[in-house]
N, C-alpha and C positions, 0 to 999 in steps of 0.2 A: 349483459348491456354494458357492462366495463369491457369487455374485450372489444365489442363494437365501438366502442368510443374511441378507444386506445387505437384500432385499427383505422378509423377514420382521420385523428390527429396526424397518425404516419404518413397516411396517403396524402393529406391537405399538406404536410411539410415537403414531402418529396415533390410534389406538383409545384410548389411554389419557389423553391431554389434551384435554379439553372447556374451551371459551371460552363461558362464561356471558354474555349479553348484559345491559346494564345495565337494571334494573327487571324481571328474569326472577329463577328460582329454578328449579333442576332437582332432581327428587326422586330419589334414588339407590338403587336395590334391590340387593342383592348375593344371588342364588339365590333372588330372588322376596321376598325380605323385605327391609323398609325398613333401609336402612344408615344415609344421611345426606342433608341437603339441600346443594346447592351453590350458593354466593351468588355474584355479579357478579364476572366475571375470569377467571383462569388457574386451572384445577382439575385433580386428576389423579384418575383411576380404575385400578381394575384390569380391564384389557380380557378381555373372555370371562366374567369372573365377574360384574362391575358392570355396570349397564346403566340408562339414562335412563327410569323409569318414567312421570313425569310432568314436562312443561314447564308451569310456572304462570307468569302475566303477574302482579306487582305493583302493575302501574299501575291508578289509577281507572277503574272501567268504570260506565256508564251502561246501564241496562236499561230498558226500556218495559214498565210494569205494565199490560196489557190492561184494556180497559173491563168495570164490572163493575157489578151493582146492588148497594145498600146500603139499609138501612131506618133513619132517625133515631129518636132516643127518641121523637118526638112522632108516630110511625108515616107518614112521608113517604118515599116510594121515590126514590131517588136513583141517577142512573148516574156512577160516576166512575171514573177512571184515574190515571195518575201516572207519574213516571219516578224511579228509583231509583239513587242513585251508589253505589256499594260498591268496597272492593278487598280483596284477599287479604292478610291480615297474617300467616298461619301456613300456609306450603304445605304441611306435614305434615298438617294437620287438613284443609286444602280436598281433599287428595287421599286421606284414609281416614277421616274423619269423615264423609262424605257423598258418594253416588255423582254428583251433578250440582250443585256447590253455586251454581252461577248459577240453574237451574231452582228450587232450593228457596230461594233467598232470595226470588225472585219471589212464589213461593206464598205464603211466610209473608208478605210485603209484602200480597198480596191480603187474606187472612183477618186479618190486623192490622187493615187499614185498614176492612173493614167491621164489626170487633168495637169500633173507637175512633168511628167515624160512629154506631153504635149507642148510644153511651153519652151523645151530643149532640144538642140539638133542632137543627131545619133553621137558625134564626136563628145560633145558635151556631156551626154549621160554615162560615159565610162569615166572620164576625167574628172568629174566632179559628182562622185557617187554619195560622198558624205554629204555636200551641199543637198543633195537630193533627198537623202534620207532625212534632214534636219529639216527640210521645207515640209516634208510629208508629216513628220511629227507634231509640229507646229499646227500644221491644219487640221489634223485631226483633234490635236488637244483643244482648239477652239471650238470645234463642233462638238465635241463629246463631253465639255464641261456640264451642261445640264444634266448630263447622265452620270457623273459622280465617278467617272473613269479618268485616269490620267496614263498617256502613251509615254514609256520611259524611252523606247527605242525601236527603231525600224530598220529593217536590214533587204534591202534588196541586192540578192546575191547575181550578178552579171557575170555570166560565165565566159 
């Protein structure tokens, strides 16, 4: 009986202590409803009541934006791709604001890139690449704020 009680206490302790690694956040749900977000370090949860619903990385992530066609203001067709650098700043919003924040940000980058290129003439797209990248970042950040994601950089590599 004492061995069973000791085993039960050990299992209870093991399940109640969560070690969150640096640059990660655990989103905790209690009975399926959001309860809190655990930051890096040692944290305590109620075993069998609380569960880790989402494990979010807070590191900067690089995502390839696939090639796509765009039409400039002077009606010239271009094929452009890009690289998007972003990170999660609010694990709660990244977990509950959108189904897949990484996919959503890439889709948003594609549509924003087409829109921004459509506002410029072909010559300007090459000359003002930095301004184009900055406009895309600003537009994406406005739209992605409810998702808890911030875009740090966007690169459109014109060849």
